[in-house]
C-alpha positions, 0 to 999 in steps of 0.5 A: 553192658550194651557196649560189651555185647556189641564188641564180641562180634567185632572180635570174631570178625577180626579173628577171621581176618587174622586167619585169612592174613596168616594163610596169605603169609604161609611160607612156601616149601622149596626144593633147590636145583642147580642148572649149569649153562656151559658155554664152549668157544669153537674158534676154528668155526667161530661158534659159541656153543652151549651144552644140552642134555636130553631129559630122562624123566618127567616133566619134559621127558625126551626134551633138551635142557641144561645139565642140572640136578637137585641139591643133595642133603649136606651139599653146597650149591658150588659142590652141586655145580661142580658135580654136574660139570664132572658128570658131563665133561672132562676139561683142564681149563675152566671158568665157573661163576654163579649166575642168577636164581630163577624162582618164579611161581609155576616155573616147574610143572610139578608145582601145579600138583596141589598135593605135592605143594613144593616150589622149585628154585634154580640157582644157575651157574655159567661156565666157559671152556674151549671146545677143542679141550672139552671131552663130553662124558656120555656114560648113562646119558642117551642125549648130550650135545653141543648146540650153537647159540643161534640154533637152540632147540625148544628147551624144558622149563625156563632154560631158554631164559637162563641161557640168554641171561648167561650169554649176556653175562658172558659178553659183559664179563669179557669186556671188563674181566680176565675171564678169557684167560681162565680158558686159554692155555698158559701161553697163547698168541694174540690171535688166539685171544682175538678169535675167542673174543670175536666168537663171543662178541662178533667180528665187528666189536673191534678189528685185530689191529686196534684190539692188539694195540689196546691190550698191549698198552694196558701192559698186563700181557707178558711177552715170553720171548717164545715164538709159535710156528703155525702153518706157512705164516710168520711165527707169532709171539707167545704171551701169558697173562700177568694177574699182578699187572692186571690188579689195578685195572680190575674194577675199571669198565671196558678194559679190553675193548 
């Protein structure tokens, strides 16, 4: 009997600890958004630009941010990313890839509203377009603009962090993947390609002669035999990307430089 009497309080204390433990493991209620880091390459002025929009509502009303949206019911993440692009720019040649998921606690001020109790995730994508080919769509938007990477304003949420992450990914992608050929015309000169690389990676990543020699040795660029006349210089050969010839190289690091 004494042992039975003394065990009841112990069971009660274990129950309290169990309730506390369950509270700690309470599942978060999430809303999922998509934010697009849309880069454009202005080869004429050798600038890497990123598209920003001005927020039309709280939080961060009137502040610059990445183009983004909450995912709609029944909509895939990719469809939401495509919708953002279609609402903001018109462009023929485009590269789009999922970047990263940003979901740290309190990344969105609305999470501080206890009565609301919702966490906000951002599944980010990055896109690459050529500046000369991208037409901005300003319908229903009071603020939309290209900003140079080295002149970004203060941004809403954690969008500065998302942009820096996207920039790092873009630089890495250029080193080992054919992402550049997704945004170039079907036919291009080696100078066109070199200007795109120097705009993103900087002029000191390689001189033109070494860059040209390296690419031609890899044999995934096909000389079309067509020449392009630009200005007073000698006509330049037009090339096209040979995806089949690139296939054996796709998993090798530092293919291009």
